[in-house]
N, C-alpha and C positions, 0 to 999 in steps of 0.2 A: 504494499499499499504506500502510495506517495504520502509524505507527511507535511513537511514544512515548505510553503510556497512563498509567502510574503511576510516580511517583517516591517513593522511601521512604528514610528515614534514621532510625534509632532507636538511640540510644546510652544505655547504662545503666552509670554509673560504678561501681555497687555490685557488679558481677560480679567475683569474685576473680581471674578470668583476665584481666581488662582491664588488669592491670599490663603485659602483653605482648599487646595485641590482635593478631590475625593479620595485619592490614594494616600492622603496624609492624615485622614481622620483618626484612624486606629488600625494598626497593622494586622488586626485579626478580623476586621470587618470588610467584607466584599459585598457591594450592593449590586444586585442584578435585578433588572426590571424586565418583565415579560408582558407583552400586549398583543392580542389578536387585533391588529390594527385595521383590518377589513378595508384595505386600500391606503397605501402610504402617501400617494400623490396629493400634494397640498395640505398635508397634516403635520408637517415637521415643526411648525411654530406651535401649534396646539399641543403637540407632544412635549415640547420643552416647557410649556406653561405648568406642567405637573409639579415641577420643582422650583423652589425659590433659593435654597442655599445648598443643600446636599444633592448633587447630581449623581445618578447611578454610575458605576464603573462600566457596566455592560447593559446594552439595550438589546433584548431578543424580541424581534418582531415577526409574527407569523401572518400569513395571508396579506402580504404586501401588495399583491396584484400587479407587480411591475415586471417588465422584460429586462434582460441583462443590461442593455444600454441605458435603460431608465434608472435601475437601481445603482449603476456605476456612476451616474451623474447626480444622484441624490445627495444633497448636503444637509447634514444635521449639525448645527452649531455645536462645537466642542467635541465632536465624535468623528471617528474614522470608520469607514466600512471595513469590518474585519472578515466577514464571510457571508456568502449568500448562496441561495439556490432559487432559480427562476424556472417556471414551467416552460417546457419546450413546445408542447402541442395543445394544451388546454388553457382556458382563461383562468384568471384569478390565481389563487394559491401563492406559494413562494414563502421562503423563510430568509431572515437576515440577522446578522449580529453586528452591532455597532459598538465599538470600543472607545472609551474616553481617550482623548488625545494625549493624556499624560502617561498612558500605560503602553508598555511594549507588548507585542503579541505576534503570533505566527498563525497563519491560516492553515487549518487542517483540511486537506483535500478529500472530500467525501462524495463528489459528484458522480463517481462511477457506481455508487450504491443507490442513487436517487432514481425514482420512477414517478412521473407525474401522477398525482392523486393517490399513490400508494405509500411512497416514502420520500419525503422532502425534508432533508436535513442539512445542516452546516455546523461548523465548529471552529473555535479558535483555541489556541493554547496561550495562556497568559505567562509572561516571563516574571516569575516570582520576585526577582530583584527589583523590578520596576514598581512593585506593589508595596513592599515593606519600607 
């Protein structure tokens, strides 16, 4: 199985909330948010309105309804697209993981196991040294 495909790390010190970036709250707390988003297009601002101070480290979004080129160009402020699966032949569906920009991660390649409507998965591997 192919394992590590992409490593990303992007930090912007100008963000007002970086006074307390989420990976500095407590080295034992990992905040993961899951949402069946039922279509991500035009919902990124609404998604970010859930949080005012503590942003999750990881956003797991199911049913994003986007194609590859659409999810690749989707920007969620403070987050990098870590992994995704988009349906090839059916509408809707899809899964994605967005990782907070202060964390290092690698994409775990699982697309060979995916089948539209049966198994739609994606995964990332967090690098622990970026979390503690």
